[in-house]
C-alpha positions as CSV (number, residue, x, y, z in Angstrom):
1,M,-4.3,-5.8,19.2
2,N,-5.7,-2.7,17.8
3,E,-8.7,-3.0,14.8
4,I,-7.3,-1.5,11.6
5,S,-9.4,1.3,10.2
6,K,-11.0,0.7,6.6
7,P,-11.0,3.8,4.5
8,T,-12.5,4.3,1.3
9,S,-10.9,6.5,-0.7
10,P,-8.8,4.2,-3.1
11,K,-5.8,6.3,-2.3
12,L,-5.6,6.0,1.6
13,L,-6.6,2.5,1.1
14,A,-3.2,2.3,-0.8
15,A,-1.1,3.8,1.9
16,V,-3.1,1.7,4.5
17,F,-1.9,-1.3,2.7
18,A,1.6,0.3,1.9
19,S,1.3,0.6,5.9
20,V,0.5,-2.5,7.2
21,M,2.7,-4.4,4.7
22,A,6.0,-2.6,5.3
23,L,5.7,-2.3,9.2
24,M,4.2,-5.9,10.0
25,A,6.3,-7.7,7.2
26,S,10.1,-7.2,9.0
27,G,9.5,-10.8,10.4
28,T,7.5,-10.3,13.0
29,M,4.6,-12.2,14.0
30,I,1.3,-11.4,13.2
31,D,-1.3,-13.2,15.0
32,S,-5.6,-13.5,13.5
33,A,-6.7,-10.7,13.4
34,Y,-3.8,-9.3,12.3
35,A,-4.2,-12.3,9.2
36,E,-7.0,-11.2,8.5
37,D,-6.6,-7.5,8.2
38,A,-3.7,-8.1,6.0
39,K,-5.6,-10.9,3.6
40,Y,-8.7,-7.7,3.2
41,I,-5.8,-5.4,2.5
42,Y,-4.3,-7.3,0.2
43,D,-7.6,-7.8,-1.5
44,Q,-8.2,-4.2,-1.8
45,A,-5.1,-3.3,-2.9
46,K,-5.7,-5.9,-5.8
47,L,-8.9,-3.7,-6.3
48,T,-7.1,-0.6,-6.1
49,A,-4.0,-1.6,-8.9
50,E,-7.4,-2.8,-11.1
51,L,-9.3,0.5,-10.7
52,E,-6.2,2.8,-11.4
53,F,-5.5,0.8,-14.5
54,T,-9.1,1.3,-15.5
55,E,-8.8,5.2,-15.2
56,T,-5.4,5.2,-16.8
57,V,-6.9,3.3,-19.9
58,Q,-10.2,5.5,-19.8
59,K,-8.4,8.9,-19.8
60,A,-6.1,7.8,-22.6
61,K,-8.8,6.0,-24.5
62,A,-10.9,10.0,-24.1
63,E,-7.9,11.6,-25.1
64,Y,-6.9,9.4,-28.6
65,R,-11.0,9.6,-29.6
66,T,-10.4,13.5,-29.4
67,I,-7.8,13.5,-32.0
68,A,-9.1,10.4,-33.6
69,E,-12.8,12.0,-34.4
70,D,-11.4,15.5,-35.2
71,T,-11.5,15.8,-39.0
72,T,-9.2,19.1,-39.3
73,I,-6.3,16.8,-37.6
74,D,-3.5,15.3,-40.0
75,T,-4.0,11.4,-40.5
76,E,-0.7,11.0,-39.3
77,I,-1.3,12.8,-36.0
78,K,-4.4,10.3,-35.5
79,K,-1.8,7.6,-36.2
80,Q,0.8,8.6,-33.6
81,A,-2.0,9.5,-31.5
82,K,-3.3,6.0,-31.8
83,E,0.1,4.7,-31.2
84,N,1.1,6.8,-27.9
85,Y,-2.2,5.2,-26.6
86,D,-1.7,1.6,-27.6
87,K,1.7,2.2,-25.4
88,T,-0.1,3.8,-22.5
89,V,-2.5,1.0,-22.2
90,D,0.6,-1.5,-22.3
91,D,2.6,0.2,-20.0
92,A,-0.3,0.9,-17.5
93,K,-0.9,-3.0,-17.8
94,V,2.6,-3.5,-16.6
95,L,2.2,-1.2,-14.1
96,R,-0.7,-2.9,-12.5
97,D,1.0,-6.4,-12.6
98,Q,3.5,-5.3,-10.9
99,K,1.7,-4.2,-8.2
100,I,-0.6,-6.4,-7.8
101,E,2.3,-9.1,-7.5
102,Q,4.1,-7.0,-5.2
103,A,0.8,-6.9,-2.7
104,R,0.9,-10.7,-3.5
105,Q,4.8,-11.0,-2.2
106,E,4.1,-8.7,0.9
107,Y,1.5,-10.4,1.6
108,V,2.3,-13.6,1.7
109,Q,5.8,-12.5,3.9
110,A,3.4,-10.4,6.1
111,T,1.5,-14.0,7.0
112,S,3.9,-16.3,7.3
113,S,6.3,-17.2,9.7
114,S,9.3,-19.8,10.7
115,A,10.9,-20.6,13.5
116,K,14.5,-18.4,14.3
117,D,17.8,-19.5,16.4
118,P,18.1,-16.9,19.1
119,K,20.9,-15.2,17.6
120,Q,19.0,-14.5,14.4
121,A,15.9,-13.5,16.2
122,K,18.4,-10.7,18.0
123,T,19.2,-9.4,15.0
124,D,16.0,-9.4,13.7
125,F,14.5,-7.6,16.4
126,V,17.4,-5.1,16.1
127,N,16.4,-4.7,12.6
128,A,12.7,-4.8,13.2
129,I,12.7,-2.0,15.9
130,S,14.7,0.2,13.1
131,N,12.8,-0.6,9.8
132,A,9.5,0.2,11.6
133,K,10.4,3.9,12.3
134,I,11.8,4.1,9.2
135,E,8.7,3.1,7.4
136,Y,6.5,4.7,9.8
137,E,8.1,7.9,9.1
138,K,7.6,7.0,5.1
139,Q,4.2,6.1,5.3
140,I,3.3,9.3,7.3
141,I,4.6,11.9,4.5
142,D,3.2,9.1,2.0
143,A,-0.4,9.1,3.6
144,R,0.1,13.3,3.7
145,N,0.4,13.4,0.0
146,Y,-1.9,10.8,-1.2
147,Y,-4.3,12.9,0.9
148,A,-3.3,16.3,-1.0
149,E,-3.9,14.4,-4.5
150,S,-7.0,13.0,-3.5
151,L,-8.3,16.6,-2.2
152,S,-7.2,18.0,-5.3
153,E,-9.6,15.8,-7.3
154,I,-12.9,16.6,-5.2
155,T,-15.1,19.6,-4.8
156,N,-18.0,18.4,-3.2
157,S,-17.8,20.2,0.6
158,K,-19.2,16.8,1.9
159,D,-16.4,14.6,0.2
160,I,-14.0,16.9,1.0
161,K,-15.0,16.5,5.0
162,N,-15.5,13.1,4.7
163,L,-11.6,12.3,3.1
164,K,-10.6,14.7,6.3
165,V,-12.1,12.4,8.4
166,E,-10.8,9.4,6.8
167,Y,-7.2,10.7,6.9
168,E,-7.5,11.6,10.6
169,K,-8.5,8.1,10.7
170,L,-5.9,6.9,8.5
171,M,-3.1,9.1,10.6
172,E,-4.3,7.4,14.2
173,T,-3.9,3.9,12.1
174,L,-0.5,4.5,11.1
175,K,0.7,5.2,15.1
176,E,-1.2,1.9,16.1
177,I,0.1,0.3,13.4
178,Y,3.9,1.1,14.2
179,N,3.2,0.5,18.1
180,D,2.2,-3.0,17.0
181,A,4.7,-3.7,15.2
182,I,7.3,-2.6,18.1
183,A,5.2,-4.7,20.5
184,L,5.4,-8.1,18.1
185,A,9.3,-7.5,17.6
186,Q,9.0,-7.5,21.0
187,K,6.9,-10.5,21.7
188,Q,8.7,-12.7,19.8
189,Y,12.3,-11.5,20.7
190,Q,11.1,-12.4,24.5
191,N,10.2,-15.8,22.6
192,S,13.3,-16.5,22.1
193,L,14.6,-15.4,24.6
194,K,12.3,-18.1,26.4
195,G,13.5,-20.9,23.9
196,G,17.4,-20.5,24.5
197,E,19.9,-18.4,25.7
198,M,20.7,-14.7,24.2
199,D,24.2,-13.2,23.8
200,A,24.5,-9.9,25.6
């Protein structure tokens, strides 16, 4: 089993989390190494959701204060700015909670296993292969977007270099995760064959 790289960039980390859960939660078996990585990534996904929430609130608060402290701005405009700020905070809370709950559900799904009859195992195998390919291609696109977004937020040459290194590692990780998802699906399918006769 390949070791999952763990990037420090929140956006790239989010890409890894999405990839692991999307590719590995398709009903295939996950060994203890992946279970540990899945737990790590789940915890980091929660942290990322909290960080994104904090950043959103801080930005909204700064924008509101700029208006609220400006003595030349009309009271009604300030009132509207406060309402907008409150709505932004409420929406951010909902989004944060949704991301955390989704992460929890995907983690539970990714680390649980249940016995399947041979015919169901065959269906799951075919679906897992198809889904893994679709998700892999999707995560490649998402990772590129995360990288571009992160790159636009930094100017320090050292940080840019480090981000590029992490992005390249992430692309390698996505490929490894995809290959492992296929291998695990095949392993489960072969185990099914040992437990019962499969239809052609």
